[in-house]
C-alpha angles and dihedrals in degrees: 000000000000090000091053091049091049091048092051091047090052091050090050094054092043086056090052090048090057089051089052091057091054123108100266090193082084091068111069140160116239098183139343147174134173093292112026134031130185119212139178117221130175115225128197130192143148090240121056092222092059098054094090092052091051091050090052094049091049090051094051093044089054092047093048103039113010111027126242123251110255094013118053095346107183095355109088116208094232114076098166117028124215114180094205087068101033101042093071089061091063106030131065092291089076094204089174090075089074089066102037115098099180141000126196135177101030091120094053095084131162130197117247121169091342091307129111114237134183137166109231129199107219126189114205131192095231094180093058092042094052090045090055093046092048096047092049092049094245093117130036112255110254096166112148113250122206116213124342125009093262093040127111123294108237119233120242109267135206117197118212133171122256109258136198125223110294095020126109132205096243095055092046095051093045097046110025112071096186095052091043089054091048092053092047093051093049089050091051091048092054093047091051086061094051094256116148108239128194116214111228097211092049090051091048093053091048092049093048090052089055089051091233094120115091118237095205106115090209091062097069095128091046091050095050093047091047092052093049092051094048096042094080091230111145093206134022122204123207116211123201120182125181124187121217115194129182139143093290093055142268131304133172135216117212129194125192123195123183124202133179104247099216098048106019090234113159112242109172145353133194135171127191143168134212127220118260115271121190099216107014120133127222094261094056094044091049090053092051092050093048093051092060097043108040103072098053090038092056090046090056093048090050094050092052094039090057088063091063091064091243105083104080135059115271094028120090106165113141133203118227138181111238118199131179129193135175116242111251092238095053123095095202126097135199088259092063118108114247139164130041093304097043095235117159114270091238092057092046091053093044092051092049092051091046092053098040103041119095113278092334092297108153139112124211110212096187150324124220133165093265104026145035125193127192102187092191129026120163109212121209118262090234138018126241090277093054095252119137115272123220135169092270094053093044089052091048092053091051092046091051091049094051094047102038104033105025100032096231119143120220139164118255104280118258113231118200108176103299094343116103118193124191124191114200113211102180144283125309099196 
């Protein structure tokens, strides 16, 4: 048995060696930010159906061990390899699927030297991937720390303008100079304090490329909420700036509001005013207002973020939104009895969440015949084996439970940042 294991291990690393000899100019980064990156990767396989898998493996090998042009270039993500964590990315376990948001082009193959080839466009949740690599010790921890060495780790933040009913962030940032300046200055202020900041417009362009953003102009609120949830930002900050001009000069008032993205919980609020300046422009006034507000605003965010179990070193529990829906073609509802004891599906799901969330920390927003929403579920920092837990793994455990123990069929859960969406298709027993 040991000989077989050694033989398979040797084959695996020979396979990786062949990858290493590949032309890595064929793996490139198209766009990236702190949360999401889009790559192109050329796959090759004897079977047409396996080309996409090969392209994904080549991409992750490049990210881990070689560096990808335009992303981590000659600085591989992995600084200390551990095969128990990296093998599943390249063998039949396909661990990389937990971090891939979208794949395009795998079906557009061409025949070269009796092999099928295709250039795939692959969207990766870089924030979740780096979190996994850091927590497993594969990558050095470069998480931004606010304050002293033992102080709280700041959440990732996205800054957006305050909007009225019927407005949307994109239109405001494209057409309102003052509010655009206010957002830019708040972003710069956060970055100057080593806080990781997501840029809204970069996220918007990335989302539009993935065709996830609705084009219906009447769905502005839905679009903005969708983008926030899929951005991977832990907290979003609304900025409102109002100019007041009279004969003595101009001043501005600025208000900052912080909300946890996954749950909508309010975290912090600050309001400030500048002095009047006779000839100051909006950019200068915005900078003055931000300077006075940011420090106490960050202190408030930190104090509330600690309560989530995620804000201090040594604690990595995360809150997620957990949603369930019935597939349109299914005749079952969440009130139907399922499983060996014929409990309703809604009660079975609620009991599983209650037992598997961290220290009983969850909130059930509502149960209906065709949907269930938990607007806040704190997932454990590790699983029963001591391995790091993330949204993807938590969703996998629930999926396994529903399929294997309850006999309920469901599609593979969709994971957008800290938002987990299950679609129930029926019963399999």
